[in-house]
Structure formats: structure tokens, C-alpha cells
Backbone atoms as SQL, in Angstrom:
CREATE TABLE atoms (id INTEGER PRIMARY KEY, chain TEXT, resi INTEGER, resn TEXT, atom TEXT, x REAL, y REAL, z REAL);
INSERT INTO atoms VALUES
  (1, 'A', 1, 'MET', 'N', 95.607, 62.016, 133.967),
  (2, 'A', 1, 'MET', 'CA', 96.944, 62.643, 133.643),
  (3, 'A', 1, 'MET', 'C', 96.959, 63.818, 134.627),
  (4, 'A', 2, 'HIS', 'N', 95.726, 64.908, 134.230),
  (5, 'A', 2, 'HIS', 'CA', 95.772, 66.147, 135.016),
  (6, 'A', 2, 'HIS', 'C', 95.225, 65.777, 136.463),
  (7, 'A', 3, 'ALA', 'N', 95.040, 64.739, 137.019),
  (8, 'A', 3, 'ALA', 'CA', 95.435, 64.344, 138.576),
  (9, 'A', 3, 'ALA', 'C', 96.555, 64.657, 138.899),
  (10, 'A', 4, 'LEU', 'N', 97.655, 63.805, 138.081),
  (11, 'A', 4, 'LEU', 'CA', 99.041, 63.569, 138.265),
  (12, 'A', 4, 'LEU', 'C', 99.593, 65.255, 138.344),
  (13, 'A', 5, 'GLN', 'N', 99.204, 65.915, 137.138),
  (14, 'A', 5, 'GLN', 'CA', 99.519, 67.297, 136.723),
  (15, 'A', 5, 'GLN', 'C', 99.393, 68.149, 138.015),
  (16, 'A', 6, 'MET', 'N', 98.290, 68.257, 138.745),
  (17, 'A', 6, 'MET', 'CA', 97.741, 69.260, 139.800),
  (18, 'A', 6, 'MET', 'C', 98.592, 68.578, 141.014),
  (19, 'A', 7, 'LEU', 'N', 99.122, 67.310, 141.214),
  (20, 'A', 7, 'LEU', 'CA', 100.090, 67.132, 142.405),
  (21, 'A', 7, 'LEU', 'C', 101.038, 67.252, 142.050),
  (22, 'A', 8, 'HIS', 'N', 101.458, 67.520, 140.973),
  (23, 'A', 8, 'HIS', 'CA', 103.180, 68.077, 140.629),
  (24, 'A', 8, 'HIS', 'C', 103.683, 66.844, 140.013),
  (25, 'A', 9, 'LEU', 'N', 103.584, 65.569, 139.931),
  (26, 'A', 9, 'LEU', 'CA', 103.895, 64.382, 139.861),
  (27, 'A', 9, 'LEU', 'C', 104.134, 64.545, 138.095),
  (28, 'A', 10, 'TRP', 'N', 103.524, 65.165, 137.554),
  (29, 'A', 10, 'TRP', 'CA', 103.619, 64.760, 135.870),
  (30, 'A', 10, 'TRP', 'C', 104.072, 66.117, 135.388),
  (31, 'A', 11, 'PRO', 'N', 104.933, 66.100, 134.613),
  (32, 'A', 11, 'PRO', 'CA', 105.213, 67.596, 133.681),
  (33, 'A', 11, 'PRO', 'C', 104.112, 68.290, 132.872),
  (34, 'A', 12, 'LYS', 'N', 104.184, 69.533, 132.651),
  (35, 'A', 12, 'LYS', 'CA', 103.087, 70.099, 132.393),
  (36, 'A', 12, 'LYS', 'C', 103.892, 70.603, 131.106),
  (37, 'A', 13, 'LEU', 'N', 103.344, 69.674, 130.300),
  (38, 'A', 13, 'LEU', 'CA', 103.738, 69.760, 128.853),
  (39, 'A', 13, 'LEU', 'C', 103.022, 70.525, 127.899),
  (40, 'A', 14, 'LEU', 'N', 101.604, 70.933, 128.012),
  (41, 'A', 14, 'LEU', 'CA', 100.914, 71.646, 127.452),
  (42, 'A', 14, 'LEU', 'C', 100.346, 72.907, 127.821),
  (43, 'A', 15, 'GLY', 'N', 100.743, 73.142, 129.141),
  (44, 'A', 15, 'GLY', 'CA', 100.433, 74.390, 130.038),
  (45, 'A', 15, 'GLY', 'C', 100.217, 74.251, 131.384),
  (46, 'A', 16, 'THR', 'N', 99.783, 75.227, 131.886),
  (47, 'A', 16, 'THR', 'CA', 99.346, 74.997, 133.149),
  (48, 'A', 16, 'THR', 'C', 97.953, 74.840, 133.566),
  (49, 'A', 17, 'ALA', 'N', 98.066, 73.817, 134.915),
  (50, 'A', 17, 'ALA', 'CA', 96.790, 73.074, 135.283),
  (51, 'A', 17, 'ALA', 'C', 96.957, 73.439, 136.643),
  (52, 'A', 18, 'ALA', 'N', 95.890, 73.984, 137.054),
  (53, 'A', 18, 'ALA', 'CA', 95.378, 74.356, 138.323),
  (54, 'A', 18, 'ALA', 'C', 94.023, 74.159, 138.387),
  (55, 'A', 19, 'PHE', 'N', 93.459, 74.020, 139.591),
  (56, 'A', 19, 'PHE', 'CA', 91.974, 74.093, 139.901),
  (57, 'A', 19, 'PHE', 'C', 91.791, 75.310, 141.068),
  (58, 'A', 20, 'LEU', 'N', 91.456, 76.499, 140.937),
  (59, 'A', 20, 'LEU', 'CA', 91.029, 77.593, 141.422),
  (60, 'A', 20, 'LEU', 'C', 91.812, 77.765, 142.682),
  (61, 'A', 21, 'GLY', 'N', 93.121, 77.845, 142.439),
  (62, 'A', 21, 'GLY', 'CA', 94.386, 77.657, 143.641),
  (63, 'A', 21, 'GLY', 'C', 94.212, 76.630, 144.520),
  (64, 'A', 22, 'PHE', 'N', 93.315, 75.629, 144.191),
  (65, 'A', 22, 'PHE', 'CA', 93.627, 74.507, 145.536),
  (66, 'A', 22, 'PHE', 'C', 93.725, 73.179, 144.549),
  (67, 'A', 23, 'ASP', 'N', 94.910, 72.931, 143.912),
  (68, 'A', 23, 'ASP', 'CA', 95.283, 71.929, 143.389),
  (69, 'A', 23, 'ASP', 'C', 95.104, 70.578, 143.917),
  (70, 'A', 24, 'LEU', 'N', 95.086, 70.226, 144.774),
  (71, 'A', 24, 'LEU', 'CA', 94.762, 69.152, 145.875),
  (72, 'A', 24, 'LEU', 'C', 93.343, 68.508, 145.634),
  (73, 'A', 25, 'ILE', 'N', 92.027, 69.652, 145.472),
  (74, 'A', 25, 'ILE', 'CA', 90.704, 69.575, 145.111),
  (75, 'A', 25, 'ILE', 'C', 90.502, 69.110, 143.737),
  (76, 'A', 26, 'GLY', 'N', 91.471, 69.752, 142.792),
  (77, 'A', 26, 'GLY', 'CA', 91.343, 69.658, 141.355),
  (78, 'A', 26, 'GLY', 'C', 91.765, 68.102, 141.163),
  (79, 'A', 27, 'ALA', 'N', 93.133, 67.757, 141.785),
  (80, 'A', 27, 'ALA', 'CA', 93.691, 66.457, 141.952),
  (81, 'A', 27, 'ALA', 'C', 92.607, 65.392, 141.989),
  (82, 'A', 28, 'LEU', 'N', 92.017, 65.579, 143.242),
  (83, 'A', 28, 'LEU', 'CA', 91.118, 64.630, 143.881),
  (84, 'A', 28, 'LEU', 'C', 89.834, 64.559, 142.740),
  (85, 'A', 29, 'LEU', 'N', 89.233, 65.795, 142.716),
  (86, 'A', 29, 'LEU', 'CA', 88.382, 65.257, 141.507),
  (87, 'A', 29, 'LEU', 'C', 88.635, 64.442, 140.227),
  (88, 'A', 30, 'TRP', 'N', 89.769, 65.002, 139.771),
  (89, 'A', 30, 'TRP', 'CA', 89.736, 64.332, 138.344),
  (90, 'A', 30, 'TRP', 'C', 90.740, 62.725, 138.726),
  (91, 'A', 31, 'GLY', 'N', 90.801, 62.644, 139.598),
  (92, 'A', 31, 'GLY', 'CA', 91.325, 61.262, 139.971),
  (93, 'A', 31, 'GLY', 'C', 90.200, 60.321, 140.237),
  (94, 'A', 32, 'ILE', 'N', 89.074, 60.872, 141.082),
  (95, 'A', 32, 'ILE', 'CA', 87.977, 60.412, 140.974),
  (96, 'A', 32, 'ILE', 'C', 86.954, 59.855, 139.843),
  (97, 'A', 33, 'LEU', 'N', 87.028, 61.100, 138.814),
  (98, 'A', 33, 'LEU', 'CA', 86.587, 60.559, 137.537),
  (99, 'A', 33, 'LEU', 'C', 87.158, 59.685, 136.898),
  (100, 'A', 34, 'ALA', 'N', 88.627, 59.394, 136.925),
  (101, 'A', 34, 'ALA', 'CA', 89.420, 58.642, 136.233),
  (102, 'A', 34, 'ALA', 'C', 89.250, 57.052, 136.834),
  (103, 'A', 35, 'THR', 'N', 88.657, 57.121, 138.097),
  (104, 'A', 35, 'THR', 'CA', 88.723, 55.861, 138.924),
  (105, 'A', 35, 'THR', 'C', 86.980, 55.500, 138.401),
  (106, 'A', 36, 'ILE', 'N', 86.044, 56.198, 138.015),
  (107, 'A', 36, 'ILE', 'CA', 84.916, 55.696, 137.681),
  (108, 'A', 36, 'ILE', 'C', 85.048, 55.379, 136.485),
  (109, 'A', 37, 'TYR', 'N', 86.203, 56.036, 135.609),
  (110, 'A', 37, 'TYR', 'CA', 86.137, 55.410, 133.735),
  (111, 'A', 37, 'TYR', 'C', 86.699, 54.185, 133.877),
  (112, 'A', 38, 'LEU', 'N', 87.534, 53.926, 134.760),
  (113, 'A', 38, 'LEU', 'CA', 87.926, 52.260, 134.942),
  (114, 'A', 38, 'LEU', 'C', 86.704, 51.404, 135.470),
  (115, 'A', 39, 'TRP', 'N', 85.981, 51.564, 136.558),
  (116, 'A', 39, 'TRP', 'CA', 84.988, 50.770, 136.466),
  (117, 'A', 39, 'TRP', 'C', 83.997, 51.017, 135.322),
  (118, 'A', 40, 'LEU', 'N', 83.672, 52.087, 134.661),
  (119, 'A', 40, 'LEU', 'CA', 82.532, 52.118, 133.384),
  (120, 'A', 40, 'LEU', 'C', 83.204, 51.239, 132.258),
  (121, 'A', 41, 'ALA', 'N', 84.459, 50.831, 132.152),
  (122, 'A', 41, 'ALA', 'CA', 85.596, 50.184, 131.054),
  (123, 'A', 41, 'ALA', 'C', 84.895, 48.837, 131.370),
  (124, 'A', 42, 'GLN', 'N', 84.823, 48.608, 132.551),
  (125, 'A', 42, 'GLN', 'CA', 84.435, 46.775, 132.794),
  (126, 'A', 42, 'GLN', 'C', 82.873, 46.685, 132.028),
  (127, 'A', 43, 'MET', 'N', 82.136, 47.482, 132.529),
  (128, 'A', 43, 'MET', 'CA', 80.825, 47.693, 132.078),
  (129, 'A', 43, 'MET', 'C', 80.525, 47.623, 130.843),
  (130, 'A', 44, 'LEU', 'N', 81.203, 48.497, 130.392),
  (131, 'A', 44, 'LEU', 'CA', 81.217, 48.673, 128.609),
  (132, 'A', 44, 'LEU', 'C', 81.849, 47.366, 128.184),
  (133, 'A', 45, 'TRP', 'N', 82.534, 47.032, 128.564),
  (134, 'A', 45, 'TRP', 'CA', 82.988, 45.395, 128.249),
  (135, 'A', 45, 'TRP', 'C', 82.343, 44.444, 128.127),
  (136, 'A', 46, 'ASN', 'N', 81.180, 44.452, 128.801),
  (137, 'A', 46, 'ASN', 'CA', 80.133, 43.155, 129.140),
  (138, 'A', 46, 'ASN', 'C', 79.259, 44.020, 128.529),
  (139, 'A', 47, 'VAL', 'N', 79.049, 44.857, 127.869),
  (140, 'A', 47, 'VAL', 'CA', 77.812, 45.321, 127.119),
  (141, 'A', 47, 'VAL', 'C', 76.788, 45.577, 127.715),
  (142, 'A', 48, 'ASN', 'N', 76.890, 46.359, 128.959),
  (143, 'A', 48, 'ASN', 'CA', 75.675, 46.569, 130.214),
  (144, 'A', 48, 'ASN', 'C', 74.926, 47.635, 129.432),
  (145, 'A', 49, 'SER', 'N', 73.642, 47.385, 129.462),
  (146, 'A', 49, 'SER', 'CA', 72.897, 48.641, 128.832),
  (147, 'A', 49, 'SER', 'C', 72.661, 50.196, 130.084),
  (148, 'A', 50, 'GLN', 'N', 72.987, 49.939, 131.150),
  (149, 'A', 50, 'GLN', 'CA', 73.263, 51.210, 132.031),
  (150, 'A', 50, 'GLN', 'C', 74.750, 51.997, 131.518),
  (151, 'A', 51, 'ALA', 'N', 75.575, 50.865, 130.971),
  (152, 'A', 51, 'ALA', 'CA', 76.674, 51.746, 130.721),
  (153, 'A', 51, 'ALA', 'C', 76.538, 52.987, 130.055),
  (154, 'A', 52, 'TRP', 'N', 76.022, 52.928, 129.177),
  (155, 'A', 52, 'TRP', 'CA', 75.447, 53.654, 128.023),
  (156, 'A', 52, 'TRP', 'C', 75.342, 55.109, 128.693),
  (157, 'A', 53, 'MET', 'N', 74.590, 55.018, 129.600),
  (158, 'A', 53, 'MET', 'CA', 73.845, 56.589, 130.280),
  (159, 'A', 53, 'MET', 'C', 74.983, 56.972, 131.194),
  (160, 'A', 54, 'TYR', 'N', 75.321, 55.850, 131.719),
  (161, 'A', 54, 'TYR', 'CA', 76.757, 56.222, 132.789),
  (162, 'A', 54, 'TYR', 'C', 77.560, 57.149, 131.840),
  (163, 'A', 55, 'LEU', 'N', 78.296, 56.297, 130.680),
  (164, 'A', 55, 'LEU', 'CA', 79.102, 57.305, 129.874),
  (165, 'A', 55, 'LEU', 'C', 78.705, 58.304, 129.555),
  (166, 'A', 56, 'VAL', 'N', 77.976, 58.779, 129.213),
  (167, 'A', 56, 'VAL', 'CA', 77.166, 59.832, 128.460),
  (168, 'A', 56, 'VAL', 'C', 77.393, 61.176, 129.768),
  (169, 'A', 57, 'LEU', 'N', 76.816, 60.606, 130.758),
  (170, 'A', 57, 'LEU', 'CA', 76.656, 61.534, 132.365),
  (171, 'A', 57, 'LEU', 'C', 78.151, 61.764, 132.578),
  (172, 'A', 58, 'LEU', 'N', 79.033, 60.563, 132.959),
  (173, 'A', 58, 'LEU', 'CA', 80.505, 60.915, 133.056),
  (174, 'A', 58, 'LEU', 'C', 81.254, 61.828, 131.935),
  (175, 'A', 59, 'ALA', 'N', 81.082, 61.621, 130.862),
  (176, 'A', 59, 'ALA', 'CA', 81.429, 62.644, 129.744),
  (177, 'A', 59, 'ALA', 'C', 81.257, 64.215, 130.038),
  (178, 'A', 60, 'ASP', 'N', 80.111, 64.111, 130.269),
  (179, 'A', 60, 'ASP', 'CA', 79.409, 65.874, 130.708),
  (180, 'A', 60, 'ASP', 'C', 79.844, 65.861, 131.959),
  (181, 'A', 61, 'LEU', 'N', 80.379, 65.257, 132.842),
  (182, 'A', 61, 'LEU', 'CA', 80.722, 65.744, 134.452),
  (183, 'A', 61, 'LEU', 'C', 82.279, 66.428, 133.784),
  (184, 'A', 62, 'ASN', 'N', 83.125, 65.871, 133.099),
  (185, 'A', 62, 'ASN', 'CA', 84.497, 65.425, 132.634),
  (186, 'A', 62, 'ASN', 'C', 84.656, 66.881, 132.182),
  (187, 'A', 63, 'LEU', 'N', 83.440, 67.116, 131.112),
  (188, 'A', 63, 'LEU', 'CA', 83.572, 68.691, 130.422),
  (189, 'A', 63, 'LEU', 'C', 83.408, 69.704, 130.910),
  (190, 'A', 64, 'ILE', 'N', 82.590, 69.826, 132.043),
  (191, 'A', 64, 'ILE', 'CA', 82.212, 70.543, 133.222),
  (192, 'A', 64, 'ILE', 'C', 83.311, 70.859, 133.942),
  (193, 'A', 65, 'LEU', 'N', 84.169, 69.777, 134.403),
  (194, 'A', 65, 'LEU', 'CA', 85.105, 69.834, 135.570),
  (195, 'A', 65, 'LEU', 'C', 86.572, 70.550, 134.146),
  (196, 'A', 66, 'ALA', 'N', 86.528, 70.462, 133.426),
  (197, 'A', 66, 'ALA', 'CA', 87.531, 70.798, 132.391),
  (198, 'A', 66, 'ALA', 'C', 87.125, 72.391, 132.147),
  (199, 'A', 67, 'CYS', 'N', 85.504, 72.649, 132.335),
  (200, 'A', 67, 'CYS', 'CA', 85.641, 74.039, 131.957),
  (201, 'A', 67, 'CYS', 'C', 85.996, 74.655, 133.228),
  (202, 'A', 68, 'VAL', 'N', 85.030, 74.033, 134.239),
  (203, 'A', 68, 'VAL', 'CA', 85.614, 74.803, 135.917),
  (204, 'A', 68, 'VAL', 'C', 86.805, 74.979, 135.860),
  (205, 'A', 69, 'SER', 'N', 88.036, 73.902, 135.512),
  (206, 'A', 69, 'SER', 'CA', 89.492, 74.303, 135.464),
  (207, 'A', 69, 'SER', 'C', 90.052, 75.249, 134.229),
  (208, 'A', 70, 'ILE', 'N', 89.638, 75.542, 133.296),
  (209, 'A', 70, 'ILE', 'CA', 89.743, 76.701, 132.508),
  (210, 'A', 70, 'ILE', 'C', 89.564, 77.938, 133.340),
  (211, 'A', 71, 'LEU', 'N', 88.166, 77.956, 133.657),
  (212, 'A', 71, 'LEU', 'CA', 88.018, 79.285, 134.322),
  (213, 'A', 71, 'LEU', 'C', 89.283, 79.308, 135.623),
  (214, 'A', 72, 'GLY', 'N', 89.343, 78.545, 136.393),
  (215, 'A', 72, 'GLY', 'CA', 90.093, 78.642, 137.348),
  (216, 'A', 72, 'GLY', 'C', 91.542, 78.945, 137.807),
  (217, 'A', 73, 'ALA', 'N', 92.174, 78.662, 136.415),
  (218, 'A', 73, 'ALA', 'CA', 93.471, 79.007, 136.471),
  (219, 'A', 73, 'ALA', 'C', 94.555, 77.996, 135.289),
  (220, 'A', 74, 'SER', 'N', 93.765, 77.124, 135.105),
  (221, 'A', 74, 'SER', 'CA', 94.673, 76.046, 133.947),
  (222, 'A', 74, 'SER', 'C', 94.092, 76.934, 132.417),
  (223, 'A', 75, 'SER', 'N', 95.216, 76.373, 131.762),
  (224, 'A', 75, 'SER', 'CA', 94.969, 77.222, 130.295),
  (225, 'A', 75, 'SER', 'C', 94.296, 75.646, 129.382),
  (226, 'A', 76, 'PHE', 'N', 93.823, 76.534, 128.108),
  (227, 'A', 76, 'PHE', 'CA', 93.276, 76.035, 127.396),
  (228, 'A', 76, 'PHE', 'C', 93.804, 74.987, 126.709),
  (229, 'A', 77, 'GLN', 'N', 95.056, 74.874, 126.449),
  (230, 'A', 77, 'GLN', 'CA', 95.758, 73.886, 126.111),
  (231, 'A', 77, 'GLN', 'C', 95.745, 72.714, 127.020),
  (232, 'A', 78, 'ALA', 'N', 95.962, 72.918, 128.282),
  (233, 'A', 78, 'ALA', 'CA', 96.038, 71.838, 129.142),
  (234, 'A', 78, 'ALA', 'C', 95.138, 70.800, 129.560),
  (235, 'A', 79, 'MET', 'N', 93.985, 71.702, 128.886),
  (236, 'A', 79, 'MET', 'CA', 92.657, 71.140, 129.283),
  (237, 'A', 79, 'MET', 'C', 92.149, 70.597, 127.982),
  (238, 'A', 80, 'LEU', 'N', 92.468, 70.829, 126.807),
  (239, 'A', 80, 'LEU', 'CA', 92.315, 70.725, 125.399),
  (240, 'A', 80, 'LEU', 'C', 92.154, 68.971, 125.379),
  (241, 'A', 81, 'PRO', 'N', 93.354, 68.055, 125.675),
  (242, 'A', 81, 'PRO', 'CA', 93.044, 66.576, 125.497),
  (243, 'A', 81, 'PRO', 'C', 91.537, 66.109, 126.363),
  (244, 'A', 82, 'ALA', 'N', 91.420, 66.686, 127.494),
  (245, 'A', 82, 'ALA', 'CA', 89.898, 66.276, 128.365),
  (246, 'A', 82, 'ALA', 'C', 88.745, 67.001, 127.171),
  (247, 'A', 83, 'VAL', 'N', 88.902, 67.771, 126.865),
  (248, 'A', 83, 'VAL', 'CA', 87.784, 68.694, 126.151),
  (249, 'A', 83, 'VAL', 'C', 87.498, 67.394, 124.740),
  (250, 'A', 84, 'SER', 'N', 88.767, 67.230, 124.277),
  (251, 'A', 84, 'SER', 'CA', 88.559, 66.733, 122.939),
  (252, 'A', 84, 'SER', 'C', 88.110, 65.173, 123.238),
  (253, 'A', 85, 'VAL', 'N', 88.683, 64.677, 124.075),
  (254, 'A', 85, 'VAL', 'CA', 88.337, 63.061, 124.182),
  (255, 'A', 85, 'VAL', 'C', 86.918, 63.073, 125.272),
  (256, 'A', 86, 'ASN', 'N', 86.358, 63.734, 125.447),
  (257, 'A', 86, 'ASN', 'CA', 85.184, 63.856, 126.294),
  (258, 'A', 86, 'ASN', 'C', 84.114, 63.930, 125.225),
  (259, 'A', 87, 'ARG', 'N', 84.313, 65.124, 124.412),
  (260, 'A', 87, 'ARG', 'CA', 83.475, 65.461, 123.511),
  (261, 'A', 87, 'ARG', 'C', 83.379, 64.390, 121.973),
  (262, 'A', 88, 'ILE', 'N', 84.624, 64.000, 121.948),
  (263, 'A', 88, 'ILE', 'CA', 84.572, 62.376, 120.970),
  (264, 'A', 88, 'ILE', 'C', 83.810, 61.475, 121.963),
  (265, 'A', 89, 'VAL', 'N', 83.618, 61.356, 122.711),
  (266, 'A', 89, 'VAL', 'CA', 83.026, 59.780, 123.409),
  (267, 'A', 89, 'VAL', 'C', 81.539, 60.381, 123.448),
  (268, 'A', 90, 'GLN', 'N', 81.254, 61.449, 123.823),
  (269, 'A', 90, 'GLN', 'CA', 79.903, 62.111, 124.042),
  (270, 'A', 90, 'GLN', 'C', 79.212, 61.848, 122.271),
  (271, 'A', 91, 'ILE', 'N', 80.088, 62.493, 121.413),
  (272, 'A', 91, 'ILE', 'CA', 79.590, 61.873, 120.038),
  (273, 'A', 91, 'ILE', 'C', 78.963, 60.698, 119.677),
  (274, 'A', 92, 'TYR', 'N', 80.419, 59.976, 120.026),
  (275, 'A', 92, 'TYR', 'CA', 80.526, 58.249, 119.609),
  (276, 'A', 92, 'TYR', 'C', 79.304, 57.893, 120.216),
  (277, 'A', 93, 'CYS', 'N', 78.734, 58.136, 121.520),
  (278, 'A', 93, 'CYS', 'CA', 77.478, 57.645, 122.267),
  (279, 'A', 93, 'CYS', 'C', 76.161, 57.815, 121.952),
  (280, 'A', 94, 'LEU', 'N', 76.315, 59.185, 120.938),
  (281, 'A', 94, 'LEU', 'CA', 74.922, 59.453, 120.284),
  (282, 'A', 94, 'LEU', 'C', 74.797, 58.688, 118.632),
  (283, 'A', 95, 'LEU', 'N', 75.788, 58.115, 118.302),
  (284, 'A', 95, 'LEU', 'CA', 75.579, 57.387, 116.867),
  (285, 'A', 95, 'LEU', 'C', 74.283, 56.406, 117.173),
  (286, 'A', 96, 'PRO', 'N', 73.895, 56.447, 115.949),
  (287, 'A', 96, 'PRO', 'CA', 72.347, 55.503, 116.171),
  (288, 'A', 96, 'PRO', 'C', 73.132, 53.978, 116.293),
  (289, 'A', 97, 'GLY', 'N', 74.209, 53.352, 115.763),
  (290, 'A', 97, 'GLY', 'CA', 74.761, 52.008, 115.944),
  (291, 'A', 97, 'GLY', 'C', 75.314, 51.930, 117.355),
  (292, 'A', 98, 'THR', 'N', 75.931, 53.077, 118.070),
  (293, 'A', 98, 'THR', 'CA', 76.056, 52.767, 119.519),
  (294, 'A', 98, 'THR', 'C', 74.902, 52.274, 119.993),
  (295, 'A', 99, 'LYS', 'N', 73.775, 53.292, 120.197),
  (296, 'A', 99, 'LYS', 'CA', 72.492, 53.348, 120.512),
  (297, 'A', 99, 'LYS', 'C', 71.812, 52.004, 120.884),
  (298, 'A', 100, 'ALA', 'N', 71.740, 51.548, 119.221),
  (299, 'A', 100, 'ALA', 'CA', 71.464, 50.310, 118.920),
  (300, 'A', 100, 'ALA', 'C', 71.945, 48.971, 119.726),
  (301, 'A', 101, 'SER', 'N', 73.164, 48.871, 119.772),
  (302, 'A', 101, 'SER', 'CA', 74.177, 48.225, 120.524),
  (303, 'A', 101, 'SER', 'C', 74.041, 47.858, 121.921),
  (304, 'A', 102, 'TYR', 'N', 73.306, 49.002, 122.529),
  (305, 'A', 102, 'TYR', 'CA', 73.142, 49.101, 123.830),
  (306, 'A', 102, 'TYR', 'C', 71.728, 48.783, 124.357),
  (307, 'A', 103, 'GLY', 'N', 71.235, 48.432, 123.288),
  (308, 'A', 103, 'GLY', 'CA', 69.255, 48.426, 123.534),
  (309, 'A', 103, 'GLY', 'C', 68.560, 49.932, 123.489),
  (310, 'A', 104, 'ILE', 'N', 69.606, 50.837, 122.971),
  (311, 'A', 104, 'ILE', 'CA', 68.685, 52.117, 123.437),
  (312, 'A', 104, 'ILE', 'C', 68.043, 52.685, 122.482),
  (313, 'A', 105, 'ALA', 'N', 66.719, 53.173, 122.582),
  (314, 'A', 105, 'ALA', 'CA', 65.856, 53.599, 121.398),
  (315, 'A', 105, 'ALA', 'C', 66.312, 54.923, 120.722);
């Protein structure tokens, strides 16, 4: 969604989405992370033990990119869905049941 907003192909419903004055770079970064999420969904579906680590790392990267976007020119309201979803993913990954299902001690 953020990649499409920065390419001006999706309406800005929650606020301004920009990336340090270079919307194309921001759209490229958000698009790459979205593509990695799709690849990771397949690994998670197959309960691959490495998928847990990648998901935690990808959620961290998304939070960092959202914070950089907020500092860069995006409004907090525009980045709030990304921050909320990735924080929920981090919390879910760190639950003992989730770690046990992926074989993490």
C-alpha cells in the first residue's frame, strides 16, 4: 500500500506518504519488503524453521523503514498501519507457543 501511495497510484487516505523527498526510492524499498513478505508467507505456510527468524528480521526492517519514512516527510497517521501490523507480528513471533511450533527454544 505504501509503495503504491509513493508512486501516486493509491489514494492517500490517512495522510501524506513521502520518503525524504524521493518517493521513487521509498516506493522501491516498500515494494521490495512486500515481495519478501510474499516469499516468507510460503515459508511460513510450510512451517520452515528459518521462517521464524526471517519474519522477526523483516518486521524489524519494516519498523525501521516506517520510522525513517516518518522522519522523512510522511505523517504518523499514514505509517500507523505499517507500525501496528509489524509490531503485532513481532509480538506474535515472540509468544512461547509460536516459538515452540517452529522449534525455537
